[in-house]
N, C-alpha and C positions, 0 to 999 in steps of 0.2 A: 319473561319472567323472571324470580331470583331461584338459586338456590342455595340453602343456608350448610352448614355442613358444624357438625357440633363436636363440640369441645376436644381438644387431641394431647392426651396426654403425654408427657416423651422428657427425656432426661436434657440436663441442661449443667453447664459448666459453671452458670454462676448463680451467686444466691441467689433463695428463693426471698427472700425482702426488696429483691431490688424491683419488683413489679408490682404493680397493684392487680388485684385480681379481675379481671374484664370477663362479661358475662360473655353471650353469644350474643351477636345481634344479627340484623335480616339490613339489607343494602340496599335501598332503594334506586337506581339506576333512571334521570331524568330521560334517556334517552333510552331508555326500554332493550338495553343489552342482555345479552345473558353476565351474569356474574357472580366467581365463587369467594367467599370472607371465609378466613383461617384463623384462625387462634390457637395460637402455637404455646404450649404451656410449659414453663418453666416448674423445676422441683425435685425432691429424692421422694425414697419410699413414703417420708412421716408427711411432708408438707409441701403443697404445691402453689406456684404462683403463676401468671397466665402473662405472656409475653405482650407487646404492641400487638395488637390485629391489623389485617391489612387484607386489601380488598383490590382483586384485579379480575380483569375482563376473563372470563371461561373462552376455549378455544371453540368459536365458532364461526360460520361462513365468513362473517364479513370478518371477524381478524385476522383468519388469514389471508381473506384478500388483501386485508391492509397489509398484511405481513409481504405479502406478494411483490403489490407497489411499494413499500420502503424497498425491498431490496432491487427491486427493478430498477429505484433511483439513482441507490447508491453503484448500482452497474454503471449508469450512465456517467455519473461522475468517475468512474474510471476508466470509462471508455474514453473522455476528454485528457485525463492524464496520458494515457499510452497516445494517443491522437499528439499530443504537444509534446512526447519524448521521443516519439518516428520519425520528428518536423527537420528535426536540426541533420538529421544526414544528409539526406539529399540537398538539402542545401547550403550544406558548408563550401563546397568548392566556388558556388555562386558567390554566397559572403565574401569570401576571401577576395574573390575578382574585384567585387564591386568595392569595397572599402581598404583592398591594396594592401593588406595586414598577413603576417606569417602565419606559420602551424604556432607557433607558441601564444601568440596575442588572439589569434580568433579561437584559440581554447578558452581564455577570458569568461565566453561564452558560459563554458559550464562551470567556471570558477564563481560566478556571478549569481548563477541557479542555484548553485549547492547555498552560498551565504543566504540569500532567500526560505530554502527549506531549512536549513539548519536553524534560523532562525525561528522559523516558523514549529518546528519541533519542539523550540526551549520554550515559548511563552505556548504551548497548546495545553500544558495543564492547567497551568495560571486561566485562561482566555475562556477553557471547559468548564472549569470551577465557578470562575465568574459570571459568567456569560448562557453556558450550556448547549449540548452539544449541536442542534440546532442552528441559532445564531453562527455557529461558531462555523459550522461549514458552509452557511451564506459569505460569513463575512471571507471566508475563501474562496468559492468562488467571484464576488467582486472582487479581490486580489486578480483574481486572472483574468477576468475581463480588463481590467484597469492594464496590467500589462501586453495584450496584447493589443490594446488599443495605441499604448506607446511603440511597440514594433511594425504594425503595420505600412505605418511611411515611410518605412527606412531611414528613419533620424542619425544624426552624427553617430557614431560606433559607441561611443560613452553612452548614450542616450537609450540604443538600441540593450548593449550587455545588462543595461538600466531595467528593462522591462523584461529583462530573464530574474532579476534577484526577486521583483516583486511578482512576478508567474512563480516563481518556486516557493514564497511565502503562502501563495495560495493554495498551490499541491500540497505543500507539507501538510496545511492544515487539512483540507479534505482527503489525504491519505492515512492520520492517524483516527480519522473519525470514523472513514467505511471500513478501516480492516478492524478498529476496537470493536465496530457497533454488529459487525457480522461473526467477530469470534467470542461474542458475549453470548450467541444464541444458542440456545437448546438443544437445537433439531436441523441436525445435517451440517451441522456447523463445517466440517472438512471439505464436504462437497461443493458448500455453496463459495466455500476460499477460492477454492478451486474454479470456479464459474466466474464470479468475482474479476480475479486475475486471470483466465482467460478472456473478456470481455474486455479488459485490459492491454489484453496481446493487439484482439479485433483491430480497437486503436490502433494501435504501433502497425497495424500492418496496413493500415487504410489509408495512414496521414502519407506514407512516404510514396503512394500511387498519386496520389494530390501534390505531393509539394514535389516529386521529379517535374510534373507536367511545368508547376509552377518557374521550376528553374532554370527552364529554359526561355522561359517571357520574359522581356523589360520592365513590366511591372512586378517581379518574384514578391518581394513582399507583400501584394496583395494578398496569397496564402492563411497570412496573418490575419485578414476579415474575415475567410472561412471559420478559422480556430475561433476566434471575437464571437462569431454568430453561437458556435456551439458551446464556448462559455458561458452565454446570456440563456439559451437554453436547459444548461445545467441549473443556473439563479433559480431561473422562477419554478423547479421543478422542486428542487431541494425548498423553497418558501413552502409551496404548497402540500406537498407528503408532508414536511416535519413541524412546520410551524412553527420555528424556532423553540419548541421546547425540549426539556434535557433526554438524554439518551435513556433514563428509567422509565420515563413516561411512555415513551415511544413506543418501547418495548413493551410495557403494559397493553397501549390499543392493540397492539397483534396479538395477545393473549401470552402474553410470555412474564410469569410472575417474576418480581423483584428477586435477587437473590441479598440470602440474610445471613451469609456468611462472612465471619470474623468482623462484624458494628464494628466492635472496640477499638482496630487498627483505621475502621475508615475518620474513627471521630481525632484521629492525629493528622493536621491541618497541614502536615510539612510532610507531602508528600516525594515530593524532589528527595527528601535524605532517606524516606525509605526505599524511592525505585534506586537509587546510585549508591547503596549498601548489596544490591544484588547480584550477587557474581554469574548470575546465567543473562540478566538483562544484557553486563558489559559483554559475554562473549560475541550473543547473539547480534549486538550493534554491531564490532567489528566484522565478522560473518557477514551480514548485510552488505556493509560494506565496499567491502570485496566484491558479492556478489553482483549489486547494481553498478557497483564499476566496470565491471568484467563486462555486464549486459549493453551501457552505454556505449562503451569503449569499443565494442564488438558493431552493435548496432548502427555509432555516428563514422567510425574511420574509415569500415569496409570499405566504402564507395571510396573512397581516397585511395585503401589502398589497392583495390581490384582495378581503378583506372591507371594507377601509373607502375604497379608490376605487374599486371595480367592484363594489360593493353584494354581493359573497358572500354566503351564506347557512353557517352551522355546516358545511354539506359541501365548504366551500372546501379542505378539509385534502385531499381530493383532487386536486387542482391539484399541488401537491407528489407525491403518489405519481406521478400521472402523469408528471413530470420526473423522477421517479430513474427511472419504466420505461423512459423516453426512453433516459435513462442506461445500463441493461440492454441496450437493443436495439442500441446503435451500438454498445457494445464488441464482441460478435458481428456485428449487422448490417455495418457498414462491414469488416469484414477486410479484404474482398475490394479495398474503394477504395485502403487501406493500402498492399494489397500493389503497385496496377498503377498509383501517380501516386508512389510512395514514401513513409513514413510522415514523415522532417520536411515534404518540400510540402505532406501531405496537415493535417497541424495548421495550416499559414496558410489555407488554403480551409474550414476547420470553424470554425476562430476569427474570419474574416471574412464568412462566414454567419450566424451565431449573433448577431456585433453587428449585422446586418441583420436578425434576427427580434427579438432585445432592442427595436428602435427601434420595431416594429411595436407591441411589449408596450407601449410607452412611451407611446405617438401615439395608436393609434387604443382608442378608449375600450369595450370590447367582453369581455363577463364570459367569452361562451365564444370569441371569437377570440384572446383573453389565453392561455385554459388550452390551447388546441391549440396556441397559438405555445410556451409553455412547455415542452411535451414535446417541439417538436422544438428545441427547446433543447437541451435534454438530451440526445436523438440528436445532435447535434453535440459537445457537449462529452465524451460520454464516450468518445470513442477517447483522449483529449489523454494521460490520467494512463497507462494502460498505454503509451503513446506514450513517455512521459518513462524510464519504470524499462525499456524494452528498451534504450532510445539508453543510459541509464546502462551495460548491461550490454557494450557496445558500447565507449564512451567512457573506461570509466575500469581498473584496474586490477581483474584480475578476486579477489588476497589482499585488498584493500581494500571490495569488493562491498558484501556483508551491511552494513558502519559506514557508506558515504557511501548504499545508497537510506535507510539510518536517520535518517541527517542531512535527504537530503532529502524524506523520510516527514515528520519530526518538525519540520522549518522548514517545511516546506510547510502543518502544520500550523497554526503560528504564526497561519495566513491565515486561518484558520477560525475564527481567535480576532480577530484584529485587523479584518478588515471586516465580519461581523457586529455587533462591539462598535460598529465606526466607522459603519456604518448605523442601528443604535441610536440614537448619540450624535446624530449628525444629524438623524435624525428624532425626536427630542424636542425639537430649535429648531426643523426646519423642517417636520416632516410627513415620513411615509409615503412621498411623490409624491418623494422625494430617493433611492430605489433605485435605477430607471431610470439615472438619468445618472449613478450611482456605477459599476453595472455592465460601461455602456457605456465610462466612461473605462478602466477595469482591464482588461477586453477586449480596447483596443486598446493597454495598455499591454503585454499580455503576448503580445503580434504581436509587438513590439519585441525584447522578449528573448527572442523563441522565433530571430531572426533572429541575436544576437549568440550562440546558442550552439555550440561546436566542433561541427564534423564529425566529426572525426577522433581518434582517440585520441593523448593525449602522451607522454610520457615522467615518469617520475613522480623530480626533482631530485633 
């Protein structure tokens, strides 16, 4: 059936003569889906003019089902991202032994992954404007397929790390697209963001369980064939669900009307210039750099730390799984705490408690106690990244949101290279015992940065 709304009189800051009067009309959809048509009227007390008419599907069972399918597909994409990030830690000692490289050289894995991720973040705005959300997500997924194909045969080390760069490029595009899409949702965006990143944590939990087994086999690199299979399934789902459409079209299919905010700003083609004028963007990007660096450093180097300083055996890779399992649990299980104390205050609470637990891991020489503490650190760090993305949706302009989130994620991924590489460089000089002092100092710096992040949106100059 069709629903026709009468013309709505509303005040608007634009002058009345900019738009011609458009009478109410009825839209007939070929697929006979329920639709709502609106005419937003501009004017003053003495004269009125009607803005362009917008038609979008009403919320129906079909559109709600479509919204659930879209969200589930993005969750699978984030599962693959978590799977990718959880792979490296358990395989790191084996990679060192196979390629005969020290801590500093093996850390190039993180550096090249970061190069790809930052390249994807920089290109994301241009690619999305030119090709659209759905196409860019598929490009990112295909890049991951190519990266895993390079890594699976255990090629020479330079080719192996190049696979991480290609993989990072693909992950960056998908991470920005998925987070930007969910942050743009009008209904339950905070809860869905928490679930989205909990699924990331689930992928990072499952991956070490598998990677630890492959690390003990002669054909250890075949683990990347498993990753390749997941990446191929992700590509198929993205094509089938989003069908190369842009974000507004996909949101409209799910029953969400497009945003009409700040249309004049949208017309400015130089989105990069608008983005980089935002102080909040830079502060959140630096915060994400420190946070992601802590997360990847802890998940990646804790296995080596436990083996060398706490007498852990070949099964120490499961401690990494415990960390990412805690990450998953925290992103869902602490949602009620976020709502009760407020997301901004929650980050201070979680970070201070995590610092306390890191001091326990550092100062108490216990294998079991350290492993348990690592899992609880994961629980506390888990909610922080979704809160960053939710906060970005509140304080950054909606028409720049996907690009801004892409930059935050890409800049954050630089931390996933910088801090692990710094850890490797320090370990080469003074030993892996430098891991815990580095993590404690970075967590303290993270608290200071969060205090500087604005809590309210500011207009783009």
